[in-house]
C-alpha atoms as a printed R data frame, in Angstrom:
   type eleno elety resid chain resno       x       y        z
1  ATOM     1    CA   MET     A     1 -20.888 -50.733 -125.614
2  ATOM     2    CA   THR     A     2 -23.921 -51.754 -123.694
3  ATOM     3    CA   LYS     A     3 -21.792 -54.169 -121.012
4  ATOM     4    CA   ARG     A     4 -20.134 -51.179 -120.011
5  ATOM     5    CA   ILE     A     5 -22.310 -47.896 -120.684
6  ATOM     6    CA   ALA     A     6 -25.327 -47.564 -118.410
7  ATOM     7    CA   ILE     A     7 -28.223 -45.164 -118.459
8  ATOM     8    CA   ASP     A     8 -30.316 -44.982 -115.427
9  ATOM     9    CA   PRO     A     9 -32.786 -41.857 -114.867
10 ATOM    10    CA   LYS     A    10 -31.380 -42.823 -110.959
11 ATOM    11    CA   VAL     A    11 -28.024 -42.024 -111.692
12 ATOM    12    CA   ARG     A    12 -26.118 -38.901 -113.019
13 ATOM    13    CA   HIS     A    13 -29.765 -37.397 -114.502
14 ATOM    14    CA   GLY     A    14 -29.908 -40.248 -116.798
15 ATOM    15    CA   LYS     A    15 -27.395 -39.267 -118.675
16 ATOM    16    CA   PRO     A    16 -24.912 -42.439 -120.195
17 ATOM    17    CA   VAL     A    17 -22.026 -42.829 -117.741
18 ATOM    18    CA   VAL     A    18 -19.451 -45.677 -116.955
19 ATOM    19    CA   ARG     A    19 -21.016 -48.836 -115.764
20 ATOM    20    CA   GLY     A    20 -21.006 -49.242 -112.492
21 ATOM    21    CA   THR     A    21 -19.596 -45.923 -111.665
22 ATOM    22    CA   ARG     A    22 -21.044 -42.228 -111.977
23 ATOM    23    CA   VAL     A    23 -18.649 -40.964 -114.698
24 ATOM    24    CA   PRO     A    24 -20.308 -39.468 -117.595
25 ATOM    25    CA   VAL     A    25 -19.543 -40.262 -120.902
26 ATOM    26    CA   GLU     A    26 -18.946 -36.470 -121.861
27 ATOM    27    CA   VAL     A    27 -16.790 -36.585 -119.597
28 ATOM    28    CA   VAL     A    28 -14.532 -39.242 -120.554
29 ATOM    29    CA   VAL     A    29 -14.999 -37.766 -124.577
30 ATOM    30    CA   GLY     A    30 -14.011 -34.549 -123.312
31 ATOM    31    CA   SER     A    31 -11.363 -35.467 -121.297
32 ATOM    32    CA   LEU     A    32 -10.021 -37.131 -124.107
33 ATOM    33    CA   ALA     A    33 -10.334 -34.078 -126.512
34 ATOM    34    CA   GLY     A    34  -8.543 -31.981 -123.882
35 ATOM    35    CA   GLY     A    35  -5.356 -33.840 -124.266
36 ATOM    36    CA   MET     A    36  -5.208 -36.234 -121.088
37 ATOM    37    CA   SER     A    37  -4.197 -40.014 -122.368
38 ATOM    38    CA   HIS     A    38  -5.800 -43.098 -121.865
39 ATOM    39    CA   GLU     A    39  -3.719 -43.444 -118.587
40 ATOM    40    CA   GLU     A    40  -4.523 -40.157 -117.490
41 ATOM    41    CA   ILE     A    41  -8.350 -41.097 -117.358
42 ATOM    42    CA   CYS     A    42  -7.932 -44.280 -116.650
43 ATOM    43    CA   ARG     A    43  -6.380 -43.362 -113.417
44 ATOM    44    CA   GLU     A    44  -8.348 -40.051 -112.364
45 ATOM    45    CA   TYR     A    45 -11.781 -41.781 -112.970
46 ATOM    46    CA   GLY     A    46 -10.791 -45.152 -111.969
47 ATOM    47    CA   ILE     A    47 -12.046 -46.640 -114.868
48 ATOM    48    CA   ALA     A    48 -10.655 -49.381 -117.680
49 ATOM    49    CA   GLU     A    49  -8.977 -48.827 -121.120
50 ATOM    50    CA   ALA     A    50 -11.836 -50.746 -122.585
51 ATOM    51    CA   ASP     A    51 -14.657 -48.034 -120.610
52 ATOM    52    CA   ILE     A    52 -12.380 -45.673 -122.638
53 ATOM    53    CA   ARG     A    53 -13.141 -47.547 -125.898
54 ATOM    54    CA   ALA     A    54 -16.694 -47.670 -125.408
55 ATOM    55    CA   CYS     A    55 -17.118 -44.346 -123.971
56 ATOM    56    CA   LEU     A    56 -15.594 -43.455 -127.783
57 ATOM    57    CA   GLU     A    57 -18.459 -46.154 -129.402
58 ATOM    58    CA   TYR     A    58 -20.997 -45.004 -127.782
59 ATOM    59    CA   ALA     A    59 -20.437 -41.077 -128.502
60 ATOM    60    CA   THR     A    60 -19.868 -42.261 -132.323
61 ATOM    61    CA   THR     A    61 -23.330 -44.355 -132.385
62 ATOM    62    CA   VAL     A    62 -25.079 -41.032 -131.032
63 ATOM    63    CA   LEU     A    63 -23.458 -38.878 -134.087
64 ATOM    64    CA   THR     A    64 -24.476 -41.597 -136.303
65 ATOM    65    CA   GLN     A    65 -27.641 -41.413 -135.516
66 ATOM    66    CA   GLU     A    66 -28.030 -37.383 -135.006
67 ATOM    67    CA   GLU     A    67 -30.074 -35.654 -137.965
68 ATOM    68    CA   VAL     A    68 -28.652 -32.067 -138.681
69 ATOM    69    CA   ILE     A    69 -31.103 -29.848 -140.075
70 ATOM    70    CA   LEU     A    70 -29.953 -27.068 -141.847
71 ATOM    71    CA   LYS     A    71 -31.822 -23.972 -142.251
C-alpha cells in the first residue's frame, strides 16, 4: 500500500494521493462509488489497476482505525 499511496504536505495539502500523481485517494474511491469502472478510472486519471486496489486498501485501513463515539 505505501508503495502506491503517498502523503506529502506539498502535494494536495497533504491528502493521500496515488504516488507519482496528484490523484487523491478520495477521488478514486468516489469514482468507484459513482459507478465508474476500473478501466474508466485508469483511463481518466492515468493510473494503474494496482493503484485502484491500493486506494481501496488505504480507505479500508483508515476506516478500520476510525473510532465512532455515539452520543
